N, CA, C and O of each residue as an XYZ file, in Angstrom:
796
protein
N      -9.196     99.688     20.830
C     -10.130     99.972     21.877
C     -10.356     98.453     22.547
O     -10.784     97.537     21.845
N     -10.032     98.261     23.968
C     -10.079     96.870     24.595
C     -11.659     96.831     24.962
O     -12.280     97.875     25.166
N     -12.185     95.719     25.023
C     -13.265     95.375     25.985
C     -12.805     94.801     27.319
O     -11.972     93.902     27.442
N     -13.468     95.448     28.337
C     -13.204     95.243     29.712
C     -14.309     94.359     30.134
O     -15.459     94.754     29.944
N     -14.101     93.224     30.679
C     -14.933     91.897     30.847
C     -15.052     92.370     32.411
O     -14.046     92.780     32.989
N     -16.309     92.299     33.070
C     -16.496     92.433     34.550
C     -16.000     90.946     35.011
O     -15.531     90.130     34.218
N     -16.160     90.732     36.300
C     -15.772     89.426     37.057
C     -16.936     88.458     36.843
O     -16.734     87.251     36.713
N     -18.149     88.997     36.807
C     -19.222     88.202     36.403
C     -18.978     87.484     35.043
O     -18.875     86.261     34.959
N     -18.899     88.289     34.042
C     -18.692     88.013     32.613
C     -17.451     87.027     32.654
O     -17.535     85.990     31.997
N     -16.512     87.241     33.254
C     -15.109     86.317     33.213
C     -15.564     85.070     33.919
O     -15.077     84.018     33.504
N     -16.353     85.015     34.840
C     -16.988     83.686     35.381
C     -17.551     82.882     34.411
O     -17.130     81.736     34.247
N     -18.456     83.341     33.744
C     -19.283     82.856     32.723
C     -18.439     82.287     31.619
O     -18.614     81.152     31.177
N     -17.570     83.071     31.216
C     -16.499     82.488     30.286
C     -15.470     81.344     30.710
O     -14.931     80.515     29.977
N     -15.358     81.494     31.901
C     -14.307     80.413     32.411
C     -14.628     78.998     32.230
O     -13.782     78.149     32.507
N     -16.089     78.591     31.670
C     -16.273     77.433     31.617
C     -16.050     76.783     30.295
O     -16.043     75.572     30.078
N     -15.863     77.786     29.409
C     -15.245     77.492     27.916
C     -13.986     76.553     27.857
O     -13.880     75.861     26.845
N     -13.032     76.453     28.817
C     -11.835     75.584     28.552
C     -12.229     74.239     29.175
O     -11.688     73.215     28.759
N     -13.101     74.194     30.105
C     -13.684     72.737     30.821
C     -14.646     72.380     29.746
O     -14.885     71.189     29.547
N     -15.210     73.285     29.048
C     -16.165     72.365     27.914
C     -15.334     71.932     26.675
O     -15.735     70.931     26.080
N     -14.240     72.556     26.223
C     -13.574     71.843     25.263
C     -13.711     73.035     23.931
O     -14.506     73.959     23.756
N     -12.762     72.621     23.271
C     -12.918     73.392     22.005
C     -14.104     73.065     21.042
O     -14.464     73.976     20.296
N     -14.692     71.970     20.983
C     -15.778     71.459     20.094
C     -16.707     72.209     20.820
O     -17.531     72.752     20.083
N     -16.863     72.432     22.058
C     -18.218     73.054     22.747
C     -18.224     74.574     22.308
O     -19.263     75.210     22.488
N     -17.126     75.192     21.743
C     -17.216     76.790     21.508
C     -18.367     77.095     20.245
O     -19.301     77.882     20.086
N     -17.729     76.003     19.464
C     -18.937     76.009     18.293
C     -20.593     76.098     18.486
O     -21.435     76.796     17.921
N     -20.692     75.085     19.535
C     -21.964     74.965     19.852
C     -22.763     75.882     20.713
O     -23.955     76.168     20.608
N     -21.793     76.331     21.673
C     -22.068     77.520     22.635
C     -22.334     78.813     21.704
O     -23.301     79.540     21.934
N     -21.530     79.046     20.754
C     -21.545     80.197     19.938
C     -22.747     80.067     18.969
O     -23.192     81.147     18.582
N     -23.304     79.046     18.543
C     -24.570     78.813     17.640
C     -25.484     79.089     18.787
O     -26.276     79.998     18.540
N     -25.585     78.605     19.864
C     -26.585     79.047     20.804
C     -26.539     80.497     21.088
O     -27.620     81.074     20.965
N     -25.454     81.257     21.464
C     -25.509     82.428     21.706
C     -26.198     83.266     20.464
O     -27.037     84.135     20.704
N     -25.846     82.992     19.315
C     -26.568     83.652     18.133
C     -28.040     83.416     18.036
O     -28.856     84.249     17.641
N     -28.327     82.075     18.475
C     -29.709     81.988     18.409
C     -30.549     82.631     19.531
O     -31.733     82.874     19.299
N     -30.038     82.908     20.677
C     -30.406     83.556     21.788
C     -30.573     85.001     21.133
O     -31.672     85.543     21.256
N     -29.614     85.622     20.484
C     -29.699     86.893     19.980
C     -31.048     87.115     19.051
O     -31.880     88.005     19.227
N     -31.073     86.157     18.078
C     -32.173     86.161     17.267
C     -33.562     86.025     17.394
O     -34.422     86.683     16.807
N     -33.760     84.860     18.440
C     -34.997     84.517     18.863
C     -35.258     84.683     20.313
O     -36.423     84.616     20.707
N     -34.112     84.931     21.295
C     -34.485     84.831     22.589
C     -34.021     83.599     23.364
O     -33.616     82.594     22.780
N     -34.079     83.682     24.482
C     -33.592     82.461     25.285
C     -34.372     81.341     24.922
O     -35.574     81.361     24.659
N     -33.439     80.127     24.924
C     -34.001     78.851     24.729
C     -33.538     77.790     25.431
O     -32.624     77.066     25.034
N     -34.288     77.622     26.750
C     -33.825     76.587     27.785
C     -33.607     75.143     26.963
O     -32.617     74.417     27.055
N     -34.682     74.941     26.213
C     -34.674     73.640     25.619
C     -33.290     73.174     24.884
O     -32.728     72.095     25.073
N     -32.841     74.259     23.972
C     -31.660     73.994     23.422
C     -30.516     73.970     24.074
O     -29.571     73.311     23.639
N     -30.429     74.737     25.295
C     -29.265     74.555     26.359
C     -29.299     73.101     26.917
O     -28.271     72.424     26.960
N     -30.568     72.615     27.364
C     -30.747     71.356     27.605
C     -30.033     70.334     26.810
O     -29.156     69.548     27.167
N     -30.664     70.531     25.508
C     -29.987     69.450     24.363
C     -28.272     69.479     24.319
O     -27.525     68.506     24.421
N     -27.929     70.793     24.147
C     -26.588     70.881     24.188
C     -25.561     70.199     25.374
O     -24.444     69.718     25.189
N     -26.355     70.327     26.708
C     -25.515     69.922     27.780
C     -25.820     68.382     27.696
O     -24.890     67.728     28.167
N     -26.816     67.656     27.249
C     -26.689     66.088     26.948
C     -25.775     65.874     25.918
O     -25.050     64.883     26.004
N     -25.673     66.642     24.931
C     -24.979     66.221     23.765
C     -23.388     66.476     24.089
O     -22.535     65.760     23.564
N     -23.076     67.444     24.905
C     -21.525     67.511     25.505
C     -21.173     67.148     26.692
O     -20.056     67.274     27.193
N     -22.457     66.527     27.330
C     -22.261     65.994     28.485
C     -21.584     67.071     29.844
O     -20.759     66.808     30.719
N     -22.219     68.123     29.592
C     -21.873     69.104     30.477
C     -23.195     69.813     31.308
O     -24.213     70.005     30.643
N     -23.190     70.128     32.479
C     -24.191     70.761     33.140
C     -25.166     71.676     32.396
O     -24.702     72.368     31.489
N     -26.354     71.744     32.660
C     -27.123     72.900     31.909
C     -26.718     74.390     32.464
O     -26.644     75.435     31.817
N     -26.489     74.179     33.801
C     -25.907     75.796     33.975
C     -24.712     76.141     33.634
O     -24.466     77.346     33.568
N     -23.706     75.199     33.341
C     -22.422     75.650     32.709
C     -22.835     76.124     31.263
O     -22.283     77.061     30.686
N     -23.748     75.461     30.803
C     -24.114     75.685     29.157
C     -24.655     77.153     29.169
O     -24.109     78.022     28.489
N     -25.718     77.401     29.944
C     -26.330     78.411     30.189
C     -25.289     79.785     30.401
O     -25.357     80.792     29.697
N     -24.487     79.620     31.334
C     -23.528     80.625     31.859
C     -22.516     81.018     30.554
O     -22.231     82.162     30.201
N     -22.084     79.841     29.980
C     -21.250     79.820     28.837
C     -22.039     80.744     27.608
O     -21.437     81.708     27.137
N     -23.270     80.429     27.173
C     -24.149     81.089     26.356
C     -24.230     82.762     26.802
O     -24.058     83.640     25.957
N     -24.486     83.039     28.097
C     -24.646     84.238     28.407
C     -23.081     84.974     28.205
O     -22.918     85.992     27.533
N     -22.240     84.418     28.752
C     -20.973     85.206     28.746
C     -20.368     85.212     26.980
O     -19.639     86.145     26.644
N     -20.684     84.282     26.104
C     -20.400     84.504     24.684
C     -21.321     85.632     24.115
O     -20.896     86.529     23.386
N     -22.603     85.506     24.509
C     -23.425     86.598     23.878
C     -22.945     88.146     24.285
O     -22.870     89.127     23.545
N     -22.681     88.051     25.532
C     -22.032     89.385     26.007
C     -20.714     89.944     25.175
O     -20.590     91.066     24.684
N     -19.753     88.836     25.152
C     -18.484     89.026     24.439
C     -18.885     89.611     22.947
O     -18.634     90.782     22.661
N     -19.461     88.804     22.111
C     -19.928     89.008     21.044
C     -20.659     90.343     20.545
O     -20.452     90.923     19.479
N     -21.574     90.708     21.571
C     -22.495     91.844     21.359
C     -21.779     93.012     21.729
O     -21.909     94.009     21.019
N     -21.043     93.050     22.727
C     -20.182     94.192     23.288
C     -19.123     94.524     22.030
O     -18.992     95.637     21.521
N     -18.400     93.313     21.644
C     -17.454     93.392     20.704
C     -17.821     94.104     19.263
O     -17.114     94.795     18.529
N     -19.280     93.650     19.127
C     -19.697     93.999     17.761
C     -20.121     95.524     17.927
O     -19.781     96.339     17.071
N     -20.700     95.815     18.789
C     -21.491     97.113     18.957
C     -20.174     97.976     18.723
O     -20.203     98.818     17.826
N     -18.868     97.788     19.586
C     -17.749     98.769     19.398
C     -16.936     98.421     18.090
O     -15.821     98.919     17.937
N     -17.451     97.613     17.189
C     -16.612     97.092     16.155
C     -14.962     97.292     16.436
O     -14.229     98.094     15.856
N     -14.600     96.366     17.458
C     -13.203     95.866     17.899
C     -12.485     95.159     16.716
O     -13.032     94.309     16.013
N     -11.255     95.576     16.570
C     -10.339     95.061     15.707
C      -9.948     93.713     16.036
O     -10.076     93.286     17.184
N      -9.524     93.086     15.188
C      -9.209     91.518     15.436
C      -7.995     91.623     16.723
O      -8.113     90.963     17.755
N      -6.990     92.432     16.504
C      -6.067     92.643     17.627
C      -6.651     92.943     18.942
O      -6.421     92.224     19.914
N      -7.476     94.091     19.004
C      -8.111     94.322     20.181
C      -8.968     93.220     20.486
O      -8.890     92.902     21.673
N      -9.614     92.657     19.932
C     -10.329     91.765     20.406
C      -9.479     90.450     21.186
O      -9.804     90.054     22.306
N      -8.301     89.834     20.360
C      -7.645     89.184     21.051
C      -6.951     89.629     22.230
O      -6.751     88.858     23.169
N      -6.532     90.956     22.238
C      -6.344     91.479     23.620
C      -7.133     91.416     24.629
O      -6.679     91.312     25.769
N      -8.612     91.475     24.341
C      -9.568     91.678     25.423
C      -9.596     90.239     25.891
O      -9.601     89.975     27.094
N      -9.615     89.267     24.916
C      -9.840     87.975     25.531
C      -8.553     87.170     26.276
O      -8.572     86.218     27.057
N      -7.462     87.918     25.730
C      -6.039     87.405     26.285
C      -6.087     87.353     27.930
O      -5.547     86.411     28.511
N      -6.745     88.388     28.650
C      -6.743     88.259     29.849
C      -7.573     87.088     30.490
O      -7.393     86.809     31.676
N      -8.312     86.528     29.862
C      -8.924     85.333     30.548
C      -7.980     84.056     30.427
O      -8.308     82.920     30.769
N      -6.948     84.371     29.969
C      -5.836     83.011     30.131
C      -6.398     81.724     29.210
O      -6.170     80.588     29.626
N      -6.950     81.864     28.271
C      -7.338     80.686     27.559
C      -6.143     80.214     26.604
O      -5.145     80.898     26.373
N      -6.367     79.098     26.150
C      -5.279     78.409     25.335
C      -5.124     79.147     23.905
O      -6.152     79.690     23.498
N      -4.187     79.222     23.239
C      -4.224     79.645     21.977
C      -5.265     79.236     21.008
O      -5.712     80.062     20.212
N      -5.704     77.930     21.028
C      -6.673     77.340     20.185
C      -7.995     77.843     20.356
O      -8.825     78.103     19.485
N      -8.102     77.971     21.893
C      -9.543     78.450     22.259
C      -9.701     79.984     22.017
O     -10.806     80.506     21.869
N      -8.643     80.602     21.988
C      -8.673     82.111     21.512
C      -8.684     82.271     20.203
O      -9.254     83.283     19.793
N      -8.166     81.484     19.358
C      -8.487     81.482     17.856
C      -9.909     80.997     17.396
O     -10.479     81.529     16.444
N     -10.388     80.091     18.027
C     -11.932     79.665     17.868
C     -12.619     80.866     18.232
O     -13.312     81.407     17.371
N     -12.531     81.390     19.423
C     -13.534     82.708     19.671
C     -13.236     83.980     18.616
O     -14.122     84.729     18.206
N     -11.930     84.069     18.285
C     -11.683     85.103     17.470
C     -12.630     84.845     16.030
O     -13.297     85.704     15.453
N     -12.481     83.466     15.661
C     -13.017     83.197     14.253
C     -14.548     83.374     14.492
O     -15.162     83.899     13.563
N     -15.212     83.036     15.532
C     -16.625     83.200     15.810
C     -17.104     84.520     15.780
O     -18.213     84.768     15.306
N     -16.290     85.486     16.291
C     -16.511     86.714     16.456
C     -16.410     87.203     14.803
O     -17.427     87.641     14.265
N     -15.137     87.100     14.048
C     -15.169     87.610     12.742
C     -16.133     87.120     11.924
O     -16.456     87.834     10.974
N     -16.712     85.990     12.078
C     -17.657     85.380     11.092
C     -18.966     85.802     11.438
O     -19.837     85.591     10.594
N     -19.323     86.408     12.604
C     -20.809     86.831     12.919
C     -20.657     88.279     13.343
O     -21.636     88.840     13.835
N     -19.776     88.783     13.228
C     -20.232     90.574     13.852
C     -20.910     91.162     12.981
O     -21.755     91.852     13.551
N     -20.989     91.262     11.664
C     -21.797     91.885     10.854
C     -23.400     91.602     11.043
O     -24.329     92.408     11.071
N     -23.400     90.082     11.172
C     -24.815     89.799     11.541
C     -25.293     90.161     12.834
O     -26.503     90.210     13.055
N     -24.335     90.451     13.815
C     -24.770     90.757     15.110
C     -25.130     92.207     15.119
O     -26.196     92.512     15.653
N     -24.302     93.236     14.542
C     -24.643     94.501     14.331
C     -25.957     94.732     13.777
O     -26.685     95.661     14.125
N     -26.327     93.608     12.649
C     -27.551     93.844     12.062
C     -28.740     93.527     12.960
O     -29.746     94.234     12.896
N     -28.659     92.406     13.863
C     -29.572     91.954     14.670
C     -29.731     93.341     15.975
O     -30.809     93.873     16.235
N     -28.678     93.632     16.505
C     -28.810     94.814     17.295
C     -29.312     95.879     16.744
O     -30.093     96.492     17.472
N     -29.048     96.509     15.226
C     -29.808     97.523     14.782
C     -31.405     97.384     14.606
O     -32.163     98.338     14.430
N     -31.695     96.343     14.667
C     -33.405     95.775     14.449
C     -33.857     96.055     16.004
O     -34.873     96.713     16.225
N     -33.080     95.543     17.039
C     -33.669     95.794     18.230
C     -33.787     97.122     18.793
O     -34.491     97.401     19.763
N     -32.976     98.025     18.060
C     -32.828     99.254     18.582
C     -33.937     99.899     18.553
O     -34.540     99.793     17.485
N     -34.536    100.679     19.532
C     -35.844    101.291     19.548
C     -35.758    102.601     18.348
O     -34.741    103.226     18.050
N     -37.082    102.780     17.807
C     -37.097    103.633     16.652
C     -37.671    104.887     17.336
O     -38.835    104.965     17.727
N     -36.848    105.757     17.432
C     -37.166    107.029     18.323
C     -37.662    107.879     17.258
O     -37.342    107.742     16.077
N     -38.517    108.833     17.744
C     -39.017    109.904     16.681
C     -38.071    111.042     16.356
O     -37.240    111.414     17.184
N     -38.182    111.572     15.217
C     -36.909    112.370     14.874
C     -37.453    113.970     14.770
O     -38.663    114.165     14.659
N     -36.664    114.917     14.804
C     -37.277    116.323     14.691
C     -37.814    116.656     13.276
O     -37.310    116.127     12.285
N     -38.787    117.491     13.192
C     -39.080    117.909     11.786
C     -39.110    119.354     11.735
O     -38.469    119.987     10.895
N     -40.073    120.056     12.897
C     -40.021    121.442     12.894
C     -40.691    121.891     14.132
O     -41.303    121.107     14.857
N     -40.563    123.278     14.397
C     -40.945    123.780     15.532
C     -41.862    125.148     15.297
O     -41.528    126.036     14.513
N     -43.012    125.175     16.061
C     -43.797    126.417     16.113
C     -43.459    126.886     17.487
O     -43.110    126.118     18.384
N     -43.597    128.382     17.636
C     -43.561    128.669     18.955
C     -44.285    130.115     19.125
O     -44.169    130.907     18.189
N     -44.929    130.445     20.125
C     -45.656    131.617     20.368
C     -45.437    131.937     21.766
O     -45.465    131.099     22.667
N     -45.180    133.404     21.944
C     -45.246    133.851     23.487
C     -46.382    134.716     23.858
O     -46.717    135.747     23.275
N     -46.967    134.153     24.945
C     -48.214    134.670     25.411
C     -48.021    135.551     26.854
O     -47.441    135.014     27.797
N     -48.437    136.655     26.943
C     -48.126    137.447     28.204
C     -49.558    137.700     28.687
O     -50.520    138.031     27.994
N     -49.515    137.475     30.043
C     -51.059    137.996     30.503
C     -50.719    139.180     31.362
O     -49.795    139.072     32.169
N     -51.410    140.335     31.249
C     -51.013    141.627     31.816
C     -51.821    141.771     32.947
O     -51.456    142.464     33.896
N     -52.913    141.163     32.927
C     -53.985    141.579     34.196
C     -54.785    140.577     34.363
O     -54.618    139.543     33.717
N     -55.601    140.691     35.090
C     -56.843    139.622     35.518
C     -57.628    140.388     36.342
O     -57.445    141.566     36.650
N     -58.782    139.427     36.787
C     -59.915    140.317     37.525
C     -59.318    140.726     38.927
O     -59.624    141.811     39.420
N     -58.446    139.834     39.579
C     -58.062    140.079     40.831
C     -56.769    140.755     40.958
O     -56.525    141.264     42.052
N     -55.934    140.841     40.060
C     -54.836    141.559     39.946
C     -54.834    142.365     38.792
O     -54.948    141.808     37.701
N     -54.709    143.727     38.866
C     -54.685    144.548     37.692
C     -53.294    144.703     36.897
O     -53.151    144.998     35.711
N     -52.409    144.455     37.760
C     -51.230    144.698     37.043
C     -50.321    143.707     37.622
O     -49.773    143.720     38.724
N     -50.243    142.602     36.413
C     -49.126    141.550     36.435
C     -48.754    141.232     35.212
O     -49.414    141.577     34.231
N     -47.512    140.449     35.124
C     -46.842    140.210     33.956
C     -46.437    138.584     34.186
O     -45.652    138.143     35.025
N     -47.159    137.886     33.251
C     -47.301    136.216     33.284
C     -46.963    135.828     31.950
O     -47.808    135.605     31.082
N     -45.490    135.734     31.757
C     -45.212    135.395     30.285
C     -45.433    133.829     30.156
O     -45.481    133.199     31.212
N     -45.551    133.241     29.127
C     -45.555    131.579     28.812
C     -45.469    131.540     27.350
O     -45.964    132.284     26.503
N     -44.728    130.505     27.250
C     -43.835    130.345     25.841
C     -44.925    128.861     25.380
O     -45.175    127.941     26.158
N     -45.266    128.931     24.421
C     -46.235    127.721     23.941
C     -45.376    127.214     22.467
O     -45.105    127.914     21.492
N     -45.096    125.885     22.677
C     -44.207    125.381     21.374
C     -44.841    124.155     20.846
O     -45.206    123.213     21.549
N     -44.939    124.224     19.661
C     -45.582    123.039     18.798
C     -44.627    122.209     18.091
O     -44.168    122.570     17.008
N     -44.288    121.063     18.672
C     -42.904    120.131     18.216
C     -43.569    119.059     17.160
O     -44.331    118.149     17.487
N     -43.170    119.323     15.973
C     -43.648    118.336     14.928
C     -42.484    117.306     14.679
O     -41.406    117.697     14.231
N     -42.744    115.841     15.009
C     -41.902    114.916     14.939
C     -42.298    114.008     13.776
O     -43.449    113.841     13.374
N     -41.186    113.440     13.289
C     -41.167    111.983     12.263
C     -41.022    111.011     12.922
O     -39.978    110.886     13.562
N     -42.005    110.043     12.969
C     -41.825    108.661     13.333
C     -42.385    107.697     12.575
O     -43.579    107.841     12.315
N     -41.631    106.430     12.012
C     -41.980    105.807     11.211
C     -42.782    106.138      9.947
O     -43.762    105.499      9.565
N     -42.245    107.229      9.333
C     -42.825    108.076      8.047
C     -44.299    108.695      8.300
O     -45.032    109.098      7.397
N     -44.633    108.703      9.785
C     -45.787    109.476     10.364
C     -45.294    110.715     10.937
O     -44.180    110.876     11.434
N     -46.292    111.645     10.817
C     -45.832    112.991     11.433
C     -46.644    113.195     12.530
O     -47.849    113.018     12.349
N     -46.196    113.586     13.826
C     -46.925    113.539     14.972
C     -46.647    115.257     15.577
O     -45.691    115.933     15.199
N     -47.398    115.603     16.286
C     -47.005    116.955     17.131
C     -47.295    116.922     18.482
O     -48.321    116.382     18.897
N     -46.504    117.437     19.188
C     -46.483    117.644     20.783
C     -46.673    119.061     21.166
O     -45.741    119.803     20.856
N     -47.625    119.561     21.739
C     -47.829    120.933     22.212
C     -47.092    121.007     23.697
O     -47.324    120.263     24.649
N     -46.270    121.956     23.650
C     -45.588    121.965     25.114
C     -45.821    123.476     25.726
O     -46.075    124.340     24.886
N     -45.762    123.869     27.060
C     -45.777    124.961     27.482
C     -45.211    125.064     28.580
O     -45.374    124.215     29.456
N     -44.320    126.287     28.760
C     -43.416    126.491     30.135
C     -43.311    128.051     30.127
O     -43.768    128.809     29.272
N     -42.674    128.343     31.158
C     -42.142    129.780     31.584
C     -40.976    130.091     30.854
O     -40.306    129.125     30.489
N     -40.547    131.321     30.531
C     -39.346    131.868     29.973
C     -38.214    131.275     30.919
O     -37.301    130.719     30.309
N     -38.112    131.298     32.356
C     -36.942    130.786     33.098
C     -36.721    129.305     32.893
O     -35.591    128.858     32.701
N     -37.800    128.547     32.934
C     -37.410    127.239     32.679
C     -36.866    126.796     31.156
O     -36.095    125.882     30.865
N     -37.530    127.753     30.297
C     -36.952    127.476     29.119
C     -35.542    127.883     29.037
O     -34.745    127.161     28.438
N     -35.131    129.096     29.649
C     -33.872    129.450     29.443
C     -32.957    128.312     30.332
O     -31.828    128.084     29.898
N     -33.313    127.739     31.305
C     -32.643    126.674     31.881
C     -32.323    125.517     31.132
O     -31.278    124.867     31.147
N     -33.580    125.307     30.331
C     -33.482    123.932     29.372
C     -32.523    124.198     28.237
O     -31.813    123.309     27.767
N     -32.522    125.625     27.746
C     -31.594    125.809     26.797
C     -29.965    125.756     27.288
O     -29.129    125.207     26.570
N     -29.638    126.323     28.461
C     -28.411    126.141     29.120
C     -28.067    124.841     29.330
O     -26.855    124.635     29.277
N     -28.923    123.683     29.604
C     -28.427    122.299     29.664
C     -28.093    121.737     28.385
O     -27.095    121.019     28.329
N     -28.871    121.982     27.196
C     -28.803    121.487     26.233
C     -27.544    122.000     25.603
O     -26.876    121.141     25.027
N     -27.026    123.385     25.596
C     -26.048    123.808     25.249
C     -24.575    123.239     26.023
O     -23.456    123.218     25.511
N     -24.910    122.853     27.224
C     -23.813    122.313     28.248
C     -23.588    120.767     27.458
O     -22.475    120.261     27.308
N     -24.681    120.238     27.065
C     -24.370    118.834     26.403
C     -23.999    118.795     25.116
O     -23.606    117.765     24.569
N     -24.094    119.834     24.591
C     -23.604    119.984     23.023
C     -22.108    120.274     23.205
O     -21.323    119.681     22.465
N     -21.624    121.176     24.166
C     -20.315    121.253     24.570
C     -19.442    120.224     25.163
O     -18.213    120.290     25.167
N     -20.227    119.166     25.717
C     -19.557    118.035     25.950
C     -19.313    117.131     25.132
O     -18.351    116.368     25.222
N     -20.433    117.115     23.959
C     -20.187    116.354     22.664
C     -18.783    116.464     21.953
O     -18.264    115.563     21.296
N     -18.171    117.911     22.229
C     -17.053    118.291     21.402
C     -15.664    117.956     22.174
O     -14.544    118.312     21.809
N     -15.966    117.254     23.231
C     -14.922    116.667     24.170
C     -14.142    115.739     23.469
O     -14.736    115.052     22.638
N     -12.806    115.552     23.642
C     -12.106    114.315     22.873
C     -12.863    112.787     23.465
O     -13.216    111.996     22.591
N     -13.036    112.503     24.558
C     -13.787    111.353     25.114
C     -15.124    111.076     24.202
O     -15.312    110.072     23.515
N     -15.875    112.023     24.330
C     -17.219    111.855     23.433
C     -16.748    111.527     22.253
O     -16.855    110.335     21.966
N     -16.160    112.360     21.325
C     -15.644    112.119     20.083
C     -15.544    110.635     19.740
O     -16.141    109.996     18.874
N     -14.491    110.188     20.785
C     -13.835    108.753     20.636
C     -15.085    107.809     20.662
O     -15.192    106.991     19.748
N     -16.111    107.869     21.719
C     -17.359    107.109     21.847
C     -18.104    107.109     20.520
O     -18.325    106.103     19.847
N     -18.458    108.322     20.229
C     -19.301    108.524     19.127
C     -18.702    107.792     17.608
O     -19.440    107.215     16.810
N     -17.305    107.960     17.447
C     -16.549    107.296     16.555
C     -16.646    105.857     16.653
O     -16.989    105.308     15.606
N     -16.424    105.085     17.681
C     -16.680    103.782     18.127
C     -18.023    103.337     17.670
O     -18.102    102.213     17.175
N     -19.043    104.042     17.769
C     -20.512    103.657     17.868
C     -21.093    103.695     16.289
O     -22.161    103.135     16.040
N     -20.513    104.219     15.487
C     -20.502    104.018     14.087
C     -20.108    102.820     13.472
O     -20.125    102.721     12.245
């Protein structure tokens, strides 16, 4: 699976040959620091002075490398696919080898960082439901007004919460159809390929 780089990311990475082979290690270190702790303008300024390059060039290079490393690590791209992905940039063999080594040395750590940054969403535990039907009221002697009440129990960070939801059967039926359609789409080859690459 190849990583497709947008024109903006290609432009950001285009500063790497101008910066030189030694700069790739420094920019890679800054990209990893940015992933761990967030943006660090002072570190970029120090690197710009050290490498005698403009601060904007350093920042763009760090952004480009951060994107390249995170997206490649998310998809767990193989060595060959990574090389094919960066080959379109037209870099020298030496620079391509430096980028590949940077990726191989850090992809496990990057995946761990991305895993920590992912939001912890609640998970399903159980569901209770009840069907209520109003047959009459003071103003209307004959009416049928059904309502489905559901109590959804969720697990989040080892705590259990409950959400009470109420809807009419027509809306519930529509929701069921939409969920069944989504489950059907998950069985397509395209979705299976995406899910397999996300693991």
